[in-house]
ZAMARGU-4260 file (C-alpha; in steps of 0.2 Angstrom, whole numbers, plus 5000, padded with zeros to 4 digits):
<rodrens>
0) 5434/5207/5529 | 5440/5199/5512 | 5454/5202/5505 | 5445/5208/5489 | 5438/5221/5499
5) 5450/5224/5509 | 5462/5226/5493 | 5450/5237/5487 | 5450/5249/5504 | 5466/5250/5501
10) 5465/5255/5483 | 5454/5270/5489 | 5462/5277/5502 | 5478/5275/5494 | 5469/5286/5479
15) 5460/5298/5493 | 5476/5301/5497 | 5483/5305/5481 | 5471/5315/5478 | 5474/5327/5494
20) 5493/5327/5490 | 5489/5335/5474 | 5472/5344/5480 | 5486/5351/5493 | 5501/5356/5481
25) 5488/5363/5468 | 5480/5376/5485 | 5500/5380/5489 | 5505/5383/5470 | 5489/5393/5471
30) 5494/5405/5486 | 5510/5408/5477 | 5504/5414/5461 | 5492/5424/5474 | 5504/5433/5483
35) 5512/5449/5469 | 5491/5451/5468 | 5487/5452/5489 | 5490/5470/5492 | 5480/5474/5475
40) 5465/5461/5481 | 5466/5468/5498 | 5462/5488/5494 | 5447/5479/5481 | 5440/5471/5496
45) 5442/5487/5506 | 5433/5499/5493 | 5420/5487/5494 | 5417/5486/5509 | 5418/5506/5511
50) 5404/5510/5497 | 5396/5497/5497 | 5376/5502/5504 | 5375/5488/5515 | 5385/5473/5522
55) 5373/5462/5511 | 5377/5473/5496 | 5399/5472/5499 | 5394/5453/5502 | 5386/5449/5483
60) 5399/5462/5476 | 5414/5454/5482 | 5407/5436/5479 | 5405/5441/5462 | 5423/5448/5462
65) 5430/5432/5472 | 5423/5421/5457 | 5433/5431/5443 | 5449/5430/5456 | 5446/5410/5453
70) 5444/5410/5435 | 5457/5421/5431 | 5468/5411/5444 | 5465/5392/5442 | 5467/5385/5424
75) 5449/5374/5421 | 5459/5358/5423 | 5461/5362/5442 | 5443/5367/5446 | 5439/5348/5455
80) 5451/5347/5464 | 5452/5370/5471 | 5438/5374/5472 | 5430/5393/5474 | 5433/5389/5494
85) 5450/5384/5494 | 5453/5398/5483 | 5444/5410/5495 | 5454/5401/5510 | 5471/5403/5501
90) 5468/5423/5497 | 5463/5424/5516 | 5477/5416/5520 | 5488/5430/5508 | 5478/5443/5518
95) 5481/5438/5533 | 5503/5439/5529 | 5501/5456/5520 | 5491/5462/5534 | 5502/5456/5549
100) 5517/5463/5539 | 5512/5477/5533 | 5499/5485/5544 | 5511/5497/5554 | 5521/5503/5540
105) 5506/5509/5528 | 5488/5517/5524 | 5478/5507/5512 | 5472/5515/5497 | 5456/5515/5497
110) 5452/5519/5518 | 5453/5537/5509 | 5474/5539/5514 | 5475/5556/5527 | 5482/5569/5512
115) 5485/5567/5494 | 5505/5565/5497 | 5501/5547/5505 | 5491/5542/5492 | 5503/5547/5480
120) 5516/5536/5490 | 5506/5523/5490 | 5499/5521/5470 | 5518/5522/5466 | 5523/5510/5474
125) 5512/5499/5467 | 5515/5503/5451 | 5534/5501/5454 | 5530/5483/5459 | 5519/5480/5442
130) 5537/5484/5433 | 5534/5505/5430 | 5547/5519/5432 | 5536/5531/5442 | 5544/5550/5440
135) 5535/5566/5451 | 5536/5579/5437 | 5545/5596/5446 | 5531/5605/5457 | 5531/5622/5447
140) 5525/5611/5431 | 5516/5596/5439 | 5500/5606/5431 | 5486/5590/5436 | 5499/5577/5431
145) 5505/5568/5450 | 5514/5555/5440 | 5524/5551/5424 | 5523/5534/5421 | 5534/5523/5409
150) 5537/5506/5407 | 5546/5504/5390 | 5530/5505/5377 | 5521/5516/5389 | 5522/5536/5393
155) 5506/5537/5404 | 5504/5554/5414 | 5493/5550/5429 | 5482/5563/5437 | 5480/5554/5456
160) 5464/5558/5466 | 5459/5557/5482 | 5442/5554/5491 | 5441/5566/5500 | 5431/5577/5488
165) 5421/5574/5472 | 5434/5575/5456 | 5432/5589/5446 | 5429/5592/5426 | 5444/5601/5428
170) 5456/5584/5432 | 5452/5579/5412 | 5461/5594/5409 | 5475/5595/5416 | 5479/5577/5412
175) 5477/5580/5395 | 5488/5596/5397 | 5500/5585/5405 | 5502/5572/5395 | 5504/5585/5375
180) 5516/5593/5386 | 5527/5575/5393 | 5523/5567/5375 | 5512/5555/5384 | 5506/5543/5374
185) 5491/5538/5387 | 5481/5549/5399 | 5472/5544/5414 | 5462/5548/5430 | 5465/5535/5446
190) 5455/5537/5462 | 5448/5529/5477 | 5434/5537/5477 | 5419/5538/5468 | 5417/5547/5446
195) 5405/5557/5442 | 5395/5556/5425 | 5399/5573/5420 | 5420/5570/5419 | 5415/5553/5411
200) 5407/5561/5401 | 5423/5574/5396 | 5435/5558/5400 | 5429/5549/5386 | 5427/5565/5374
205) 5447/5567/5378 | 5451/5548/5376 | 5456/5550/5394 | 5456/5534/5406 | 5447/5531/5424
210) 5454/5522/5435 | 5451/5516/5450 | 5466/5511/5462 | 5462/5492/5462 | 5463/5493/5439
215) 5480/5499/5439 | 5486/5484/5430 | 5476/5491/5417 | 5482/5508/5414 | 5495/5503/5402
220) 5484/5488/5392 | 5467/5493/5384 | 5456/5506/5387 | 5444/5498/5398 | 5427/5502/5402
225) 5421/5507/5422 | 5417/5491/5430 | 5399/5492/5436 | 5405/5482/5451 | 5416/5496/5458
230) 5403/5509/5456 | 5411/5522/5449 | 5398/5531/5443 | 5392/5543/5454
</rodrens>
């Protein structure tokens, strides 16, 4: 091998090592960015798995969600080094750590918590992690507002619905009444199940937000249309 070939090989080797080093750094940074979202994403994944009509449908929908999360968390400039496969492996690593640490102490929202109280506790915990001050109104004043949330800009009346039964239109009316009584500027229903067409129509008329429990970060933001990938419509 000539000296020029050896030099070229050395340059190529050094370049590959630099690329691998940068890729590892970017992947590690990706994991740090994903860590605060891991609980919500594993809830979303389990919910999709529960409600998909077939393993194939679940796989298609979860792949779609992964692409969305990848574009949200990986800047365009880094995508040549951090591939969607790298992103999925980083997310799965965070899932594994979360499950090992948490599985014995709380029930996933999407697995239809064994009681409305357990569902409310997990939603409240997730909201506190998102920076909300969470208050449970006095029992005799609830009338459908299971939580009152404040973040300095918004006050939200939130009706929590566990998926043991289908949401009734009465829930919309109750949370609207509670929002007016508590001087809230947002009323919403949070569920881990499906939302029927009649409830969607009534909620739209009263400007009540309908959210799946994986969409808690949207409570204080602009009202979002129901995501067809989450199959909120019955």
